[in-house]
N, C-alpha and C positions, 0 to 999 in steps of 0.2 A: 288749777282746779284738782281737787284729786277725785278719782274716779275708780271705780271697779274695774279690773282687767278684762277688755275687749275679747269675745271670740271671733266677731267679724265686726272690721270698722274699715268704710270707706272715705274717700274725699274726693271731691269732684268728678266722680265715677262716670265715665261715659262711654256706650258702646255704638257704633255706627257699621254696620255691614256694607261690604263693598257692592252689595246688589241693589240696596236700600236707598232709598231719596230720603230717609229722616230718621234719626238715631232713635234707636230702641231705649237706650237710657240718656239722661241727660243730666249732667251735674248732681249725681248722688250723693250726699254725704250723710252719714247716719253711724252710728256704733250699737252694737248689740253687746249687753254683757254677759258674761260666762253665766253659765248656769240657768239658762232662761230655755222656756219653750216658747220659739217664736212663730207666730203666724205669718208666713208670707203671703199677700192676697193682693188681689186685682183680678181686672177683666182679663180674658183672653189677648194676648198681644200687650199687655203691659210691660213686660221686661222681666218676670218672674224667673223664667227658667233662663234667661240670659244672665242675669244677675249669680242666679245659683253655678253656674256655669266659670263665671269668671272668678267666683271662692273657690271655687275646686282647681282652679287652674287651667281648665281645658281651653280657656279664650284669654285673649291678652287685650286689655281696654284698650280704647281708641284716645280716651283721656283720663286724668286721674288715676288714682290707684286704689285698692284693695287689700287688706292685710285680712290673715288670717289666724289666730292664735298667738298676734303680737308678731308674725312674720308674714314672707310672701307665701300665697299658697302651695307653690312649689317646696321651698323650705319646710311648711306645716303640712307636706302629705301625708308620713305616717301617723299626724295627729287628727286627723277626720277621716269620716266616711262619708261616701256620698254614690246615692241611688237616682240614676235619670228616667226620665219618664218610661223609656222604653226598655228600662232594666236589664243590659246586656248581659247575658250568661252564655256558656258554653253548651249550646244544645246537645251536642254529643255525651255530655257527661251524666251520672246519675246525680240524683239529691245528694248521697251520702260522698261522691268524690269531689262535687262542689265543697261541701263544707271541709273537705281533706284540703283540698287547695286554697281555701280561705285559712285554714292554720299554717300550712307551709308558708305564705306569703307573709304571714303576720307572726313568726317567731316571737314568743317571750311575753304576748299580751293575748293572745288569743283566748276566748272563752268558750269552748267547745257545747259547753250546757247552757250556756243561752242561747247558742246558735240554734241548736237540736229542739230547745223548746220551743222556738219561732218556725223553723222548719217542718217539725213535725206534727204541731199542734194540734191540726183537722185532720188528721189521720194519712196525710202524705207518707208515703214507705221511702226508705232508703236507697232502693232500688230502680227508683222511677226516673225516667229518662227525662233532661230537661225541655226536649224539644215534644214531649207528649203531654208538657203541664199546661193547665189554663193560666189563662192572663193572671188570675186572683194567687194562684199556685205559684206563679213566678214571682209576682210580689213578695209573696212569702219567705221565698228563697234567697230572694234579693236584701231583704231587711235583716234577713238571719243573719246575711254576712256581713253587713251593715252595723249589726249589735254584737256579732260575734267577735269583730275587730277592735271592740273596747276602745274607743277614742274619747276623745275628749269634746268633739263637735260631731253631729251628724246631719247632714244636707240632704234634704228628701224633697224631690220635685214631682207633685202631684201623685204620692203614691199609691192612694187609694182609691185610684178613679175605675180600676177595675176588681174592685174589692166588695164581698156582697157586705150587708150590714152587720151579719153577726162576727164575720171575720176583722172586719173593721172596729168593732168594738174591741176583738181579742187583741188586736195588733197595737191598737191605740194605747191598751192598757198596758201593753209590753216596753212602748216606746216611754208612758210616764213611770214606769216602773225601774226602767234604767236611767233617767233623770234622775226620780228621786234617791235611788242606790248609790247613784256612781257619779253625780252632780254633773251628769252628761250636757252641753247644752244642743237643743236639737231645734231646724230650721225645718219647719214644713211647710210647703206653696200650697194653694189650693185656690180655687174659685168659688167653693162652694163654704161660707163664713160659717153655716150654722154646726156643720160638723166641727169646727175648731173651737165654738163656744164652750168655756169651760174647761178646757184642755189647755189650752197655751195663755202664757201669763205676760204675753210680750207681743206686740202687734207691729209687722213692716207692710204699711199700704203702700202701693206703688199705682200710678194713675197716669196714664200719658208718657212714661218714661220717668218719671220724677217721684221723689218720694213725698208723699202728701200725710201721712200721720207714722210715727216712730216712738215706741217708747211702751212702758209697762200699763196693760188692759186695764187697771186699776186707775190709774193715774188720766189714761185719756178718756175713760168714759166719768171720770169726776170733773173734767176741764168741761164737759159739755151739759146741756138741760134740753129736754125734750120739753116746750112749752104748747100749752093748748090756752085758748081764751080769747078775750075781748078786751085785753089789756093796752097798755101807753104806746107810744113809739118804740121800737127796738133800738133806736140809733146809738145807746150806751154799750150795745151788745155787738158781739160779732155775727152776724146770720151766716150760719152753714146752709140752709135750706128753708124756705117758707111754702106754704100753700095754704089755700082757703080748707076750713073744716066745718061745714055747717054754716053757723051764723057768725062764725069766729077765724080763727087760724091756727096752726099748728107750723113750728118754727123749732128747729135744731138751732142751736146757739151755744156759744161760749163767752159766759157772763161776764159784762165789762161792770158790774156792780149788783144791788139788790133785786132778785126777782118776787118773792115772795111779799104779798099784798098788795100785787100793782095788778089785779085781774087773771092773773095768770095760774094755770094748772101746772104746777113745775113737778118735771119726773127726772130720774137717770135714764137716758137711753140705753137700748140693749147694745151689744158688740155688734149685731149684724144693722142695726138702725143706722150706728155711728160710720161703719162703713160703706153702707148704701147708699147714705147721704152725701158721703164724702165724692163718691163714683159718681153719683148723679150731677154733683157739682162742682168739675174740675179746676173753678176758677176761684172757689174759696179757698182762704192762707192755709198753707201747711204748718202743723205744729208738730214739734220733737221735742220731748220732755228732756230734762236737765241728763238723765243718764244714757238717753240716745242721741245725744249732742256729741259731735267730735269734738276732742278740745284743739284748739287752734297750734297751729305750729309755733306760736311764741310761748305759750302756756306751755305744751310739750318739750318745749327744751330748757324751759325755767326750771 
């Protein structure tokens, strides 16, 4: 099976912390094709931060493996950027010195113009010290370092949690511009699905430590339908969620045949409806689209 190059690929990936009774991640297998903007979503505790830390090489999995840009996270380190939730920066440095440090640590690829546009976009001054910055300003500097490094892959763990709506819109625009201009793959985690709708073209949904949905957002939405009415039995269809609605019922299904003309109003769900339905119903069968399904070892070796 021929597939696009993968930016991130996991096979049987699992992670259990020494102090935990249950694994944080269990048997996670997926692939993220290069050049996508991927929303990594799930409730708190689903394993989003752990997955990103594994991809960044900061943690070693207890089961399976994860590959980044076709190799190990350690070997791929010059090819990706990672921004953790706490956005660690040197507090004694100024913003200008922080960007200068980024340039010195990334010779030959550093994009000073891109870094400055992000860092100083809100009027932040070069001489401001990191320790005096607000949470949103620290986010801006951390993203400036990530985009200034000009890597193939950018991993972002809840980057906009402390950013105001105007700055969020501006910084999201900067990420999308980087993806469009340079083909950068971006993985951005969040538990606020609405802020990622219309921004991301790929979805990776984690629930209870497992991959519940993975693939292009258009394909995943097209594979589901929201139906309302008093139609016939739903037996031929895979029901993700169903509840009473007025005198009828509403359900989110994966059609196993024709729905039109069966007494149903049939609509495509929104991304938020799709994600929430799967999170509320962890027993629903998982779905990975073809481009999100890792090749088997036998196929890879052929």
